[in-house]
N, C-alpha and C positions, 0 to 999 in steps of 0.2 A: 504494500500500500504506500503510495507517495503522499507526501505532505503538500497538499495543494490549497491550504487555507489562504484566503485572500483577506487580510486584515485591513481595515480602513486607515490604520496609522502607519502601515508599512510603506516604504518607498523602494521602488525597484533599483537595482544596481545602476542601470543606465541613467535613470533620472537623478539618483543621488549624486552621481559623478557630475552630471551636467549642472545641476543646481549648486552643488558644492563648489565647483570650479568658478562659477559665476560669482558666488558669494565671496570667495577668497580674492577674486579680482577686485570686487567692490571694496573690500576691507583694505587691501594693499594700496589702492588708490586713495582711500580715506587717510591712511597713515602717512602716505607720501605728501599729502596736501594739507595736513592738519593745521600747519602754521598759517595757511592762507584763509582759514575759516575764522569766524568769530568764536571766542571762548564759549559764549552762550548766546542764544537768540534773545534772551530776556523776555520770552513769552510768558504770559500769565497762565495760571491753571485753566481758566476759561478758554483761552486761545488754544492751549494744548488739547483740551477736551474737544474743541471744535475740529481740530485737525484729526484727532483720533476717531471722531464720530460717536454717535450714541445709539448705534444699532443694537438689536438684541442678539443673543447667542445664535449663530447660524444653525438651522435645522440640519442642513446638509454640509458636507465638507467643502473646503476651498482648495483649488489646485495648488500644489506645493510651490511651483515656480513663482506664481503670482504672489503667494503668501510671503515667501522669503524676500522677494523684491520689495514688496510694500513695507515689510517690517524693517528691512535694512534702511529704507528711506526715512522711516519714522525715527529710528534710533540715531542715525548719522546726522540728520538735519534738525533734530529737535532736542538734543541733549546738551548738558553742560559738559565740555570736553576737558576732563582733567589730564589728558595727555598733551594738551596744548602747551607750547613753550612759555606762554604768559599766564599759566594757571599756577597760583601760589596759595590757594585757599586751604585752610585747615591743615591736615597732614594726609592728603591723598595724593599718591604719586602718579606719574605717568606710567601706564602699565607696559610691561615688556611684550613685544610682539611674540616672542617664543612662549610667553605665558598664555596668550590667546590660543596658540596651537596646542599647548599642553592641556588646556581646559577642554578643547574639542576632543582630543584623544582620550582624556580621562572619562568624559561623558559617554564616549562610544563604548568603552568597556564597562563603565558604571560599577566599579567595585565598592562594596560596603566595607570601609576601613574601620570597622568596629571590632572585628574578630579576624584572626589570622587565617582561619579556614575559609573565610568569605573573601579574603583579599591577600593571597599569599605574596605576590610581588609588590603590591601597593603597600603592604605593611612593612616590608623590608626597605622600600624606598623612603617611607616616612621615618623609619628608624635611622636610616643613613642621613636624611635631611636634618633631623634633630642633632645628630652627632656633628655634622658640618656647621650648623648654626652655632653650636657651642664653641667649636674650634675657631670660628670666624670672629667671635667677640672676645676670645681669649680665656675661656673657662674650660674646666676639665671635660673632655669628650665623653667621659664615663657617666655624665649626668643623664637624667631621663627627661622626657618631655612629650608634648602633644601639640599638634596643630589645631587651632580653634578658629572661630570666625573673625576675631579682631581683639582690640585692646581691652574692652570690657570683659569679654569672656576669658582672655588670658589672665587678667588680674583676678577675676572671680575664682578661676580654677586654683590659683595659688592661695587666695584668701582662705578657701575652705580646707585646703591641705594644711595651712598654718594652724587653723583652729583645731583640726583633728589631732595634729601633732602636739599642741600645747594645752589642750583641754583635758580634763579627767577622762579616763578611758570609758566611763559610763555615758559620755555625751550622746553616743549613737542610740542608746536606749532611753535615756531620761531627758535628753535635750537640754536647752539652756535654762528652762524654767526652774529646774531643781538644783542649779548651781548656786552655791553660797556666795561666791565671789564674782562680781561683775567683770567680764572680760573686756579689756581696754586695748584700743589700737591707736597708733600715733602716726601722723603724717604732716607734711608741710602744708601751709595754707595755699601753696601753689599746686597742690595735687589735683588731678583730674576728678571730675564728679563721679567716676565709677565707684570711688570709695564710699560715697554716701549711698549709692544704690546697693552696694554690698552690705553695708550696715543695716539697711532697712530690710532688704530681701531675705537676709540670713538671720534675722531675729535679734540683732544686737541693739538696733536703734541708733539714731545719729548722736545721742548723748554719750555713746561709747567711744566716739572719735575725739581724740585730743588734737586740735589743730595747732601745730607748732608754728610760731611766726617765722617769716622768711626775712633775710637781710636785704640790703639795697640791691644786691645782685640776684634776688629771688631764690637764694639757697636757704635751706632749713638751718635755723640757729641751733646747733647741736648742744650748746650748753643749756639751753632752755629745755630741749628734749630730755637730756639726762636728769635735770631737776624735776621735771614733770613726772617722769617714771618713778623717781624716788618718792615724790609726794603721793602718788597713787598707791604705791606699795605700803606706805605708812597708813593710808586710809583703808587698807584691807582689800583693795582692788586686785585684779589679776591681769596685769599687762601680758599681752601675748604676741603682738605683731607691730613692727615698725616698717613703714613704707618710705623708701627713698626715691627721688626722681632722678632719672638719668636722661635729662632733656624734658623739662616741664613744658606743658602744652602751650603756654602763652609766650614764653620768651626763650625756651630751649636751654634754660639753666640746668646744670648738673650739680646735685647735692654733694657734700663731702662724704663720699661713700665709705672711705676707710674709717673715718671717725664714727659714723653711724654703725658700721659693722662692729667696732670695738664696744660701743655702748650695748648693742644687742648681745654680744658675747658675755659681757659682764653680768647681764641680768637674765640670761638664758631665754632670749626672745627670738622669734622668727624674724629674719631679715629678708625683706622682699624689695626688689628693685623694679620700679615701673620704668622700663626702658623701651616701651612700645614704640616711641619715635626715635630717641637719640642713641640707643645702645650700639647700633651698627657703626657709629663713628669711632668706637673702641678699636676698630681694625686699623685705624690710621696711626702710625708709630708716634707722631708728635702729640697725640692725645692720650697716650697710654697712662700718664700720670693723672689726667682728669678723671679717668674711670678706675683708678686704683681702688680696690676694695670689692669689685664685682665678683672676684673669685671667692669671697666669703659669703656671698648671698645664698640663702636657702632656696630662693626662687627668683626668677627673672621673667618679666613679660617683654616680648619682642614681637613686633608686627612686620613680617615680610612685605605686607601690602603697603607699608609706609616707605621706609628708606631702602628697601631691597627691590622696590619697583614691581612687586608681584601684582597681578590683577586681583581685585577683591573676589573672595574674602581669603585672608591668610594671616591669622594671628598665631602666636606661639607662646606656650608656657614651658620654661626650662626649670627643672628642680634638681638640686644637688643630689638628693637621695630619692630616686623614683619610688621607693617603697612607700613614701608618704602619700603619693597619688593612689597607689593600690589600697592603702589603709583607708583612704577617704572615699573612693568611688567603686571599689570592687563589690560585685554581688554575684551569687551563683545559684540562680533559680533552677529548678529541675528541667525546665524547657530549654536551657542553654547547653548545647553539646559542642562546646568550643575548645575543649582541652582533651582531644582524643588521640594525641600523638603519643606513641610508645617510646619515641627516641629522645625527645627533649621538650621541655615546656614551651608553649607559644606565648608571645607577647600579644595580648589582645587590647587594643586601644580603648575599648569600652571601659576597661578597668583604670584608665588614666584620667578620665574626665566625665563631664555631665552627659555627653551624647552616647547613645548606643549605635544607631545608624549614623554613619559619617561619610561624607564625600571625600574624594581623593584630592585634598588641597595641596598635598606635598609635591605633586608632580611638577607644577608650574614653578615652584621654588627650586626644586632639585635640578630641573633643566636649565634654569637661568643661572644658577650658581656655577654650573659646568660651562655654559656658553661664555660667560664673562670671566670666570675664574676669580680667585681672591684679588689678584692685582687689578683686574678690570673694575671690580667694585671699589677698591681703594681709589682708583682714578676718578670714578663717577661721584662718589661721596665727597671726595676732596674738592672736586670741581664745584659741587653744590655749595660747599662751605665758602669757597673763594668767591663765588657769585653773590652769596649773601653778604660777605664782607664788602664787596664792591658796591652793593646796594646801600649799605650803611655809609660808605664814604661818599657816594654820589648824593645821598640825602643830606649829609653834612655840608656839602659844597653848595647846595641849592639854597638861595636866599629865602625861599618860602616853604621849605620842608625842614622839620626838626627831627634829627635822628635821635631815637630814644634808647634802643638796646640792640645788641647783636650777640647771639650765642649759637654755636653750631651753624645750622643753616636757617635760622629764624632771625629776621630783622623786624623791629617795630619802629614806627616813625609816624609823624602826623603833619598835616598841612597847617601852616601858620601864616596868615596874610601878612604882607609886607608892612601894612600900617598898624600891626598889632600893638606896638609899643606907644604909638602916638594917639590911638583912638581909645578914649575912656570907655566906650560902649563894648569894646572887645575884652572879654574876660575868660577865665578858664571854663566857665559853664558854657559860654558861647562857643569856644573852641571845641569842646567835647561834642556839643550838638552839631557843629559844622562838620566835624570829621565823621560822625555817625551818618549824617546825610550823604557825605561824600562817598563813604563806603557803599551805601545802598545804590547810589548812582553808578558807581564803578561796577558793582556786581551785575547790574541790569544792562550796562552799556555794551558788554561783549568784547571790549578791547583787551581787558585783563581781568583777573579775578583774585581778590585778596580776601582775607578775613580780618578779625579784629582782636585786640587785646586791651585790657585796662592795666596800665603800668604806672604806679605811683599816682593813682587817681586821674591819669590822663587817658582819654579814649584814643587809642592808636590804631592805625592801619598796620596790619601784620602780614608779612610775606614769609611763607615757609617753602623753601626751595628743595623739593625732593623730586626732581625732574631731570631726566637725562637728555632732554631736548633743549633746555634753556641755554641761552648764550649771553655773552656780555652785551651784545646788541639789544637783546630784550630788556636787560636791566636799565640801560641808558634810556630806552624808549619809554619804559613805564614811568620813570621819573618825570618826564615831560608831560605824559598823559595826566598824571596825578596833579601836577602843578596847574595845568590848563583847566581841568575840571574843578579843582579847588577854587581857583580864581573866579570862575564863572558862578559857582555857588555862593561864594562870599559876596560878590557884587549883587547877586539876586537878593540875598537875605539882609545885607546891610542897607540896601536901598529901601527895603520894606520897613526896616526898623527906623530908618531916618524919617 
């Protein structure tokens, strides 16, 4: 008997090749001309909905060729292009072309990288990717880890491992409610909002967070950290976790990791480094001292989809002792038959994190690391830092732009009208409002894309360069765009005020 089932979702070999080749041609043309396109169309949700249409779900199927062509047009012509050389918003990188091919290949095989038996080669590739990432940033390749969706999940995964390691062994059965001592965690005021989510979602509450002040350089004040821990111990609290930033989200500052590591060691606390953005810079020899102390970390968050240019999604949790992940996440219900090897135990990634079913995120990271090699990444990351420094210097030189901060590949600055010192109506409140309006105009305008930061109570424009397409020419051009648009907005609002 032959298998002659004709499924409505199947595509014949000939049509798949034809449509696939056409799509690859379209994508390659898009990548080759991305710098000629606007960063964004600035279309409103209503305009996008109008383009998409408001038809009902079709009763009958649509031909594949027409569907793929229409969908490519929608995505390529109505998206914000974070691969554009003038995209500097948030911490979203330009995605590697090989990553796009890797995702296609991964989706074609569709392994479930939750258990080794379901994903034999994918599991080994993820294990190797974890080892390479550890080597890349300069920590022991013997550590364990798992790829997750992004920074929130990478930090959440480490947070729960820290709690399991430092809480009484009964916590899995009795939970937090029956603990006599309140578990306390410590982080800089510059820490990303993930920590508040974790405290709320995992039952601690935001009052369990001790927000340690940052200095003028946005680094945690370690002497205050040390004293705060001692105060909590004297009050009968149970400190368990300290979070350090290796590239804070607003300014890119790196905490004094070695000092924080020593404090954690003295009090037997879990030392976690949120390096989701900045930790890849540890690969550059001249920044080795800046990241000194990461080898002492119990866990590290690192996002390949940030400064390793992987397409979304690709976050990573690295843990010095992977048994802590197993202690936190492992379960063995009777319907799991995932450990049936008689030769050697298998690594099953469902035991390392929150997910059971997991996509093959590692492939795009693994392939890109090989394509560029360590030296290729050193070159690209170093170039991003140099361009960020160039932006800071160009901002300082311009009479109407004030340079505020520069760390790693993040520069903050703001537009300041030339008549600022002479006009009594212009004050800090006005400047903050003006720069907020300016950011909104720039984000809609399509010439470039920035985000924002508040530094020393100043509302700033923020450029984070994690882009392998950006050049010095782009940096010089965006300074002129910002000055031009800032001047126009100032004239508009100052005339209204007058």
